[in-house]
C-alpha positions in Angstrom: -0.1 0.0 -0.1 1.5 3.4 -0.9 1.6 5.9 1.6 -0.7 8.9 1.4 0.5 12.3 0.6 -0.4 15.5 2.3 -2.4 17.7 0.4 -1.8 21.4 -0.2 -5.3 21.9 1.6 -4.2 20.0 4.5 -0.9 21.9 4.9 -2.9 25.2 4.7 -5.3 23.9 7.4 -2.7 22.9 9.8 -0.8 26.3 9.0 -3.9 28.2 9.9 -4.3 26.1 13.0 -0.9 26.8 14.2 -1.1 30.6 13.7 -4.4 30.6 15.8 -2.9 28.6 18.6 -0.1 31.2 18.7 -2.4 34.0 18.9 -4.2 32.1 21.9 -1.0 31.7 23.9 -1.1 33.7 26.9 1.7 36.4 26.8 2.3 36.5 30.6 1.6 33.3 32.0 1.1 33.2 36.0 4.7 32.7 37.6 3.4 31.5 40.8 0.6 29.2 41.9 -0.8 32.1 43.8 -1.1 34.2 40.5 -2.7 31.2 38.7 -5.4 30.9 41.4 -5.9 34.7 41.4 -6.6 34.6 37.6 -8.8 31.6 37.9 -10.9 33.5 40.5 -11.2 36.5 38.0 -12.3 34.1 35.3 -15.0 32.6 37.7 -16.4 36.1 38.7 -16.2 37.1 34.8 -18.0 34.2 33.8 -20.5 33.7 36.3 -22.8 30.7 35.9 -20.8 29.6 32.8 -17.8 28.7 35.0 -19.9 26.1 36.8 -19.6 22.5 36.0 -21.6 21.4 33.1 -23.4 18.5 35.1 -24.6 19.1 38.6 -23.2 16.8 41.3 -25.7 14.2 42.4 -25.3 13.8 46.1 -27.2 10.6 46.2 -25.0 9.1 43.7 -22.0 10.2 45.9 -23.6 8.4 48.9 -24.1 5.3 47.2 -20.6 5.3 45.9 -19.2 6.1 49.4 -21.4 3.0 50.5 -20.3 0.7 48.0 -16.7 1.4 48.9 -17.0 1.5 52.8 -16.9 -2.5 53.1 -13.6 -2.5 51.3 -12.2 -0.3 53.8 -13.6 -1.9 56.6 -12.0 -5.2 55.6 -8.5 -3.5 55.8 -7.6 -3.7 52.2 -7.0 0.0 52.4 -7.8 0.5 48.5 -11.0 0.5 46.6 -10.0 -1.4 43.7 
């Protein structure tokens, strides 16, 4: 089987994609963890409800998961696998 050739259209697409990625690069990344968290807080305040997870947490499901794992730990295995 002959190797497929990359088309000019493919090259152009990936060139545009690379240029777009460069434009998205943060010019001044946070230098400390404190700075990163500060920026995340600003994003959360700016985005409001859009910053929330896509799916709401289900407390009932979390309770069932914890109940299913508890016997394993009670037996002393120390792991849930």
